[in-house]
C-alpha positions in Angstrom: 86.7 -146.5 115.8 90.5 -145.9 116.8 92.5 -143.8 113.8 94.6 -146.7 112.8 91.6 -148.3 112.1 89.8 -146.1 109.5 93.3 -145.8 107.9 94.0 -149.3 107.6 90.2 -150.0 106.1 90.4 -152.4 103.1 89.6 -150.8 100.1 86.3 -151.3 98.1 84.6 -150.0 95.2 81.6 -147.6 94.8 79.9 -150.8 93.1 80.8 -153.1 96.5 79.8 -150.2 98.9 75.9 -150.1 97.0 75.5 -153.7 96.9 76.3 -153.6 100.8 74.4 -151.0 101.4 71.7 -152.6 99.6 71.8 -155.9 101.5 71.9 -154.0 105.1 69.4 -151.6 104.3 66.9 -153.1 101.6 63.4 -151.6 102.4 64.8 -148.8 104.1 64.3 -145.4 102.2 67.3 -144.3 100.1 66.0 -141.5 98.2 62.8 -139.2 98.5 61.5 -137.0 96.0 58.4 -134.7 95.8 55.9 -136.0 92.7 54.1 -133.5 90.7 51.2 -134.1 92.4 53.2 -132.5 95.7 53.7 -136.2 97.0 57.3 -137.6 99.0 57.8 -140.4 97.3 60.6 -143.2 98.4 62.8 -145.1 96.8 63.9 -148.0 98.5 67.4 -149.0 98.7 67.0 -152.3 97.2 65.4 -150.4 94.3 67.9 -147.9 94.2 70.7 -150.9 93.5 68.3 -152.1 90.9 67.7 -148.7 88.8 71.8 -147.8 89.0 72.0 -151.0 87.5 69.3 -150.8 84.9 70.7 -147.5 83.8 74.3 -148.6 83.7 73.4 -151.3 81.1 71.3 -148.4 79.0 74.7 -146.3 79.5 76.4 -149.2 77.5 73.7 -150.0 75.4 74.2 -146.3 74.0 78.0 -146.4 73.3 79.8 -145.7 76.8 83.7 -147.3 76.8 84.9 -148.0 79.4 87.1 -144.8 81.2 85.2 -142.5 78.9 83.2 -139.6 80.5 79.8 -139.1 81.1 78.7 -135.5 81.2 75.5 -135.0 83.4 73.9 -131.4 84.0 71.1 -130.5 85.9 69.3 -129.5 89.3 69.4 -132.8 92.1 67.2 -135.2 91.3 67.0 -138.9 91.5 68.4 -139.2 87.8 71.2 -137.4 88.5 72.5 -140.0 90.9 71.3 -142.9 89.1 72.9 -141.5 86.2 76.4 -141.2 87.9 76.2 -144.2 89.7 75.2 -145.9 86.9 78.0 -144.5 84.7 80.4 -145.8 87.4 79.1 -149.1 87.0 79.1 -149.6 83.4 83.2 -148.6 83.9 82.5 -145.2 82.6 83.5 -142.3 84.6 81.1 -139.2 85.1 81.8 -135.6 85.5 78.9 -133.1 86.9 78.5 -129.8 85.0 77.1 -126.5 86.8 73.6 -125.8 85.5 75.1 -122.2 85.3 77.5 -123.1 82.9 77.9 -122.0 79.2 77.6 -123.8 76.1 81.7 -123.3 75.8 81.9 -124.2 78.9 79.9 -127.4 78.8 82.2 -127.9 75.6 85.4 -127.7 77.3 84.7 -130.5 79.9 82.9 -132.7 77.7 85.9 -132.4 75.4 88.0 -132.4 77.7 86.8 -135.6 79.9 86.4 -137.7 76.2 82.7 -137.6 77.5 80.6 -140.4 75.3 77.6 -139.6 76.6 75.9 -136.3 78.1 72.9 -136.5 80.4 71.2 -133.5 80.5 68.0 -132.4 82.7 65.6 -130.5 80.3 65.8 -128.8 76.9 66.8 -125.5 78.0 70.5 -127.8 79.2 69.9 -129.6 75.9 69.9 -126.7 73.6 73.8 -126.2 75.4 74.5 -129.2 74.2 73.2 -129.2 70.7 74.7 -125.9 69.8 78.2 -127.8 70.6 77.7 -131.0 69.1 79.4 -130.8 66.2 82.7 -129.9 68.6 82.9 -133.1 70.5 84.1 -136.0 68.3 83.2 -139.0 71.2 80.0 -137.8 72.3 77.3 -140.7 70.9 74.5 -140.0 72.8 72.7 -137.3 74.6 70.2 -138.5 77.2 67.5 -136.2 78.5 66.0 -137.2 82.3 62.5 -135.0 81.2 61.1 -134.7 78.3 61.7 -136.1 74.3 63.4 -134.6 71.7 62.9 -135.7 67.5 66.9 -136.6 67.1 68.3 -139.2 66.0 71.4 -138.9 68.9 68.7 -137.6 71.4 67.5 -140.2 73.8 64.6 -140.1 76.8 65.5 -141.6 80.1 62.8 -144.5 78.9 64.4 -145.0 75.6 67.9 -145.6 77.6 66.3 -147.8 79.8 64.4 -149.8 77.2 68.1 -150.4 74.8 69.7 -151.1 77.9 67.1 -154.2 79.4 68.1 -156.0 76.0 71.5 -156.1 76.9 72.4 -159.2 78.5 73.5 -159.2 82.2 77.1 -160.5 81.8 77.9 -157.5 79.8 77.5 -155.5 82.7 79.0 -157.9 85.3 81.9 -157.6 82.9 82.5 -153.9 83.5 81.9 -153.9 87.2 84.8 -156.8 87.7 87.1 -155.0 85.5 87.3 -152.4 88.1 89.2 -152.3 91.1 89.6 -149.6 93.8 92.0 -148.1 92.9 90.7 -146.9 89.1 89.2 -143.4 88.5 85.5 -143.4 89.4 84.7 -139.8 89.2 86.2 -136.5 87.8 85.6 -133.3 89.7 85.9 -129.9 88.0 87.0 -127.2 90.1 84.8 -124.2 89.7 87.6 -122.2 87.9 88.6 -119.5 90.5 91.2 -119.0 88.1 92.1 -120.1 84.3 90.4 -122.8 83.3 89.0 -125.9 85.3 90.8 -128.4 85.9 90.0 -132.0 86.2 89.9 -133.7 89.7 90.7 -137.4 89.2 89.3 -139.6 92.2 89.3 -142.9 92.7 86.7 -145.7 94.1 88.8 -146.0 97.5 88.9 -142.3 97.3 85.2 -141.7 97.6 84.7 -145.0 99.7 87.2 -144.3 102.1 86.4 -140.8 102.6 82.6 -141.2 103.3 83.4 -144.2 105.7 85.7 -141.5 107.8 83.5 -138.4 107.6 80.5 -141.3 108.7 82.6 -142.5 111.3 81.9 -139.2 113.5 77.9 -139.2 112.7 75.8 -141.0 115.5 72.2 -141.1 113.2 69.7 -143.7 112.8 68.7 -145.9 109.4 66.5 -143.9 107.3 67.5 -140.4 109.2 66.6 -137.7 106.6 69.0 -135.2 104.4 68.1 -132.9 102.0 69.6 -132.3 98.6 69.9 -128.8 96.8 73.6 -127.4 96.6 74.9 -128.3 92.6 76.0 -132.2 92.9 78.7 -131.7 90.8 80.0 -130.1 93.9 82.5 -132.7 95.8 80.7 -131.5 99.0 77.5 -132.3 98.0 78.3 -135.3 96.4 79.7 -137.0 99.4 77.0 -136.0 101.5 74.5 -136.4 98.8 76.1 -140.1 97.2 78.3 -141.5 99.6 77.5 -140.8 103.2 74.1 -141.9 103.4 75.7 -145.2 101.5 77.5 -145.7 104.9 75.1 -145.0 107.1 71.6 -145.9 105.4 70.4 -142.2 105.4 67.6 -141.1 103.4 68.6 -138.2 100.9 65.7 -135.8 100.1 65.7 -133.6 96.9 64.8 -130.3 97.2 62.1 -129.2 94.6 64.4 -126.1 93.5 66.9 -123.5 95.9 64.1 -121.4 96.0 61.6 -123.7 97.7 64.3 -125.0 100.0 63.0 -123.1 102.9 59.6 -124.5 102.3 60.9 -128.2 101.6 63.3 -127.8 105.0 60.0 -127.4 107.2 58.6 -130.5 105.3 61.6 -132.8 105.5 63.3 -131.5 108.8 66.4 -133.2 108.2 68.9 -135.0 110.6 72.2 -133.3 108.8 72.1 -130.5 107.0 74.8 -128.8 105.0 75.2 -125.1 103.8 77.3 -123.0 102.1 78.4 -119.9 104.0 76.4 -117.7 101.5 73.7 -119.8 102.3 73.8 -119.4 106.4 74.6 -115.9 105.8 71.3 -114.9 103.4 68.8 -116.6 107.1 70.9 -114.9 109.1 70.3 -111.6 107.2 66.4 -112.5 107.3 66.5 -113.6 110.7 68.0 -110.4 111.8 65.4 -108.5 109.8 62.7 -110.2 111.6 64.1 -109.7 114.5 64.6 -105.6 114.2 60.6 -105.6 114.3 60.5 -107.3 117.7 59.7 -104.5 120.3 59.0 -104.3 124.4 59.2 -107.4 126.1 59.4 -109.8 123.1 62.7 -108.0 122.4 64.0 -108.0 125.9 63.1 -112.0 126.1 65.2 -112.0 122.5 68.6 -109.9 123.5 68.3 -112.2 127.1 68.1 -115.3 125.3 70.9 -114.7 123.0 73.4 -113.7 125.8 72.3 -117.3 127.3 72.8 -119.1 124.1 76.3 -117.2 123.7 77.4 -118.1 127.4 76.1 -121.9 126.6 78.1 -122.2 123.7 81.5 -121.0 125.2 80.5 -123.4 128.0 80.2 -126.6 125.5 83.6 -125.2 124.0 85.1 -125.9 127.3 83.2 -129.3 128.3 81.4 -127.9 130.8 77.1 -127.9 131.3 75.1 -124.8 129.9 73.9 -121.8 132.1 71.1 -123.3 134.5 68.8 -120.5 132.0 69.5 -122.6 128.8 66.6 -124.7 129.3 64.4 -122.1 129.7 66.1 -119.8 126.9 65.5 -123.1 125.1 61.8 -123.6 125.3 61.0 -119.8 124.9 63.6 -118.9 122.0 66.0 -121.4 120.9 63.3 -123.9 119.7 61.1 -121.9 117.9 63.9 -120.6 115.7 65.1 -124.1 115.2 61.8 -125.1 113.8 60.6 -121.8 112.0 63.9 -123.2 110.1 63.3 -126.5 109.6 66.4 -127.5 111.7 64.5 -128.6 114.9 65.8 -132.3 114.2 68.9 -131.8 113.3 71.9 -132.7 115.1 74.6 -132.0 112.4 74.7 -128.6 110.9 77.5 -128.1 108.6 79.0 -125.4 106.8 81.6 -125.7 104.1 83.2 -124.9 100.7 84.0 -121.8 101.5 85.1 -119.5 104.9 82.7 -118.3 106.5 83.0 -115.4 109.3 83.1 -116.1 113.1 80.9 -113.4 113.3 78.0 -115.5 111.2 78.7 -118.5 113.7 78.3 -116.8 116.9 75.2 -115.2 115.6 73.5 -118.2 114.8 75.3 -120.2 118.3 73.4 -117.2 120.6 70.4 -118.3 119.0 70.7 -122.5 119.8 71.9 -123.4 116.0 75.3 -124.7 116.3 77.3 -124.5 113.1 80.0 -126.8 112.6 82.9 -126.3 109.8 84.2 -129.1 107.8 87.4 -127.5 105.7 88.3 -128.9 102.5 88.8 -129.0 98.7 88.1 -131.4 95.8 91.5 -132.5 95.5 91.1 -134.6 99.0 87.6 -135.7 98.2 85.8 -133.3 100.4 86.9 -133.0 104.0 90.1 -132.6 105.0 89.3 -131.6 108.6 86.0 -131.4 110.5 84.3 -130.4 114.0 81.6 -132.1 115.5 79.1 -130.8 118.0 81.0 -133.0 120.6 84.2 -131.6 119.3 84.6 -128.1 118.3 85.9 -124.9 118.3 83.9 -121.6 117.0 85.8 -119.6 114.5 88.4 -123.1 113.6 87.7 -125.7 110.9 88.4 -128.8 113.5 90.7 -131.5 113.4 92.1 -133.7 110.9 89.6 -136.1 109.1 89.7 -139.6 111.0 92.8 -141.5 109.7 94.1 -139.2 107.7 97.2 -136.5 108.4 96.7 -132.4 108.3 100.0 -130.5 108.8 101.1 -126.8 108.8 104.1 -126.5 106.7 106.7 -123.8 107.1 105.6 -120.9 105.1 101.8 -121.4 106.8 100.3 -123.7 104.4 98.1 -126.5 104.7 99.3 -129.6 103.5 97.2 -132.8 103.6 97.8 -136.7 103.3 96.0 -140.0 103.1 93.8 -142.2 101.2 91.2 -138.7 100.5 94.2 -137.4 98.6 93.3 -137.3 94.4 94.8 -138.9 91.9 96.2 -136.0 90.0 94.6 -133.6 88.0 93.1 -135.1 84.4 95.6 -134.7 81.7 97.8 -132.3 83.6 101.0 -133.6 85.0 102.6 -130.4 85.2 99.3 -129.0 87.9 99.6 -131.8 89.4 103.2 -131.6 90.4 102.5 -128.4 91.4 99.9 -129.5 94.1 101.0 -132.7 94.8 104.6 -133.4 96.6 107.0 -136.1 96.2 106.0 -137.5 100.1 102.8 -137.3 99.0 101.2 -134.2 100.6 98.7 -132.3 99.4 99.5 -128.4 99.0 96.3 -127.0 99.6 96.8 -123.0 99.0 95.5 -121.9 102.3 97.3 -120.3 104.9 96.5 -122.0 108.0 97.7 -122.2 111.7 97.0 -124.9 114.5 96.3 -125.1 118.1 96.3 -128.6 120.1 93.8 -130.3 117.8 92.5 -127.3 115.8 93.2 -125.5 112.9 92.1 -122.3 111.5 92.4 -121.1 108.1 93.6 -117.4 107.8 93.4 -117.4 104.4 94.4 -118.1 100.6 97.8 -118.1 99.8 97.8 -116.5 96.3 94.8 -114.5 98.0 97.1 -112.5 100.2 97.6 -108.7 99.5 101.5 -107.0 99.8 100.8 -103.5 100.5 103.3 -101.1 99.4 104.9 -100.7 103.0 106.1 -104.8 102.4 102.9 -106.0 104.4 101.0 -109.2 104.2 97.3 -108.4 104.4 94.6 -111.6 104.4 91.6 -110.2 102.5 89.2 -112.4 103.7 89.2 -111.8 107.1 88.5 -107.9 106.5 85.6 -108.9 104.0 84.1 -111.2 106.7 83.6 -108.1 109.0 82.6 -105.5 105.9 80.0 -108.4 105.2 78.6 -108.2 108.7 77.4 -104.7 108.0 73.7 -105.2 107.8 73.6 -103.6 104.6 76.2 -105.3 102.6 76.0 -108.3 100.9 79.3 -108.7 99.2 82.9 -107.1 99.5 86.2 -107.4 97.9 89.1 -105.6 99.1 92.1 -104.8 97.0 94.9 -103.3 97.5 98.3 -105.1 96.6 101.3 -103.6 96.0 99.2 -100.4 96.9 99.7 -97.9 99.8 96.3 -98.6 101.4 93.2 -101.1 100.8 90.3 -100.3 99.6 86.9 -102.2 98.7 84.2 -102.9 96.3 80.9 -103.5 98.0 77.6 -104.4 97.2 74.3 -103.8 98.6 71.9 -106.2 99.8 68.4 -105.6 97.5 66.4 -106.5 100.5 67.3 -103.3 102.6 66.1 -101.1 99.9 63.3 -99.3 101.6 64.9 -99.1 105.2 68.2 -97.5 103.1 65.8 -94.7 101.7 64.5 -94.2 105.2 67.8 -93.9 106.6 70.0 -92.2 104.0 66.7 -89.5 102.9 67.3 -90.5 99.7 64.8 -89.9 96.4 66.4 -92.8 94.2 63.7 -95.4 92.9 65.7 -97.8 92.2 69.0 -99.8 94.2 71.1 -98.8 90.8 70.5 -95.3 91.4 70.9 -95.4 95.1 74.0 -97.2 94.8 75.4 -93.9 92.8 73.7 -91.2 95.8 76.2 -89.7 97.5 74.2 -90.0 100.5 74.6 -93.7 100.4 78.5 -93.6 100.3 78.5 -91.2 103.4 75.8 -93.5 105.1 78.0 -96.8 104.7 81.4 -94.9 105.4 80.0 -94.0 108.9 79.2 -98.1 109.4 82.6 -98.4 107.9 84.8 -96.4 110.4 83.0 -98.8 113.1 84.6 -101.9 111.4 88.1 -99.8 110.8 87.9 -99.5 114.4 88.5 -103.3 115.5 91.4 -103.5 112.6 94.8 -102.8 112.9 95.7 -99.7 111.0 97.5 -101.9 107.9 94.1 -103.9 107.6 92.0 -100.3 107.5 89.6 -99.9 104.3 90.2 -95.7 103.4 87.9 -95.9 99.9 84.8 -97.4 99.1 82.9 -98.1 95.9 79.6 -99.3 95.8 78.6 -101.1 92.8 75.1 -100.8 91.0 74.5 -104.9 91.4 75.3 -108.0 93.5 78.1 -110.0 92.3 76.5 -113.4 90.5 77.5 -116.1 89.4 76.5 -115.8 85.4 78.1 -112.2 85.4 80.8 -114.1 86.1 82.3 -113.0 89.3 81.3 -115.7 91.5 82.2 -119.9 91.2 78.8 -121.7 91.5 79.6 -122.5 95.3 79.7 -118.8 96.0 83.0 -118.0 96.0 84.5 -114.5 94.6 86.3 -114.6 91.7 88.9 -112.5 92.7 90.9 -112.3 89.2 87.4 -112.0 87.4 86.4 -109.1 89.7 89.6 -107.2 89.5 90.0 -107.3 85.6 86.0 -106.5 85.4 86.2 -103.5 87.9 89.7 -102.5 86.8 88.4 -98.8 86.1 87.0 -98.5 89.3 90.0 -100.2 91.3 92.5 -97.7 89.8 90.3 -94.5 90.7 91.0 -95.6 94.4 94.8 -95.1 93.9 94.5 -92.4 91.1 
């Protein structure tokens, strides 16, 4: 389909998209989840639509008013989707909340979004809302996805459905008919790397058009499997889990938990797999540890195969055939790697939501696992650019989303325009005006460059460090190299307006035993080890190899090894595993100050 055809695609509502999917794919599986007995159970497209409509009536019966929010908090599951789409059908606005959010954060989002109803996974999440319920005057009801609670204002899932069954279908049809493609259908609250999260207003047309554009490059069969495990409150997971499957008839399987992702991947064997960089980095670290155990012939074969794999990717980027030895390398090594990962059937492996290092991309590419970058943000309904297995350049975030525009402004900022661009920030016209200009260009805040059709992100505009000498430094590139040191899990480069750069580092806890051997430390815990001068000296040795690859002004002069990893719970990472620089700079200000004392 041409760019023009995609750009001019007739607008539709989410309800129309789901109706079309149910009519087109009928008895094909739409959703798959594992039962308590360990058996995967399917929901067809026909039943999916019926369950959404039933939930919509239940929400109306509980008092959901048109245009009001429905806050949803819980791990990915069928009822999350049913509740979200039910809210849209009922004329409400679903609002995803991260499961790691505190009661105060839940209160802020539910209050700011004028939520009439909260849908919570279990009693743990229910407790958060009960704690702040008195501060939420708009909240009329809370629905439990699992379990029951003796409270007049808390309803089980079954109770919600029963109340809806007593409502006339005509009431739901009125709510559906009153909506247009230009109406707001969902609020995505940004993770809040700085300040309070902002509510990104996305319309029906935003999500239906963007998913159609993204789906246009996807050549897969009806019923092809995907796996859902990343937070559904994030737009990338919503596009992949909700809307692209409606366009193509794909089946979304729900991982049992993040911890069981590896096991579930082997069972589901998805055709498309989305992973944030931290997921890929963790897989890489485990594979490198396993590979280090190889000896003799096995080690030699793996080394040879990786050289062949790296050459194959280089050839593929140029549109050339792979080396003659690729078939042998694939049979001996690559096919086994993909099978072990559960990616042997995947034709499209995606990384998104945060920057990924070229070293990680190269690592997987050399093992026959091509990872395609998709770049975007909540404000453009997810994707702004994408690369595919047939059109990619390793280390670049691809080409403009079909039917949308992308440009590098004079100051280097990447800007996008099209039907994927949001309606603005909810109740925040000032922030909207700062992000969306009069010509409809969305200013991403990312610094980028273009070569041919391809774009590359070099850094965040606001993250740039300016040294005392006036040099502009992009920390993310340096951090990527630091994280490729085998022992390092996270790295934060600091030094804004200072004479040199320094770094806060965290140690991969899985490498504790090996580090004890390498350093000769007598430490008994990871925290003790991080305070041992022997570890500091050892890491400084690895750091010199990184510094050798950098320009003089980019080199790291001093480091501080933190006693524990950066975490979401500690307030240092967003739920999509991006570092929160402002919070980290504040939390570790004394450590940072010591670099320059």
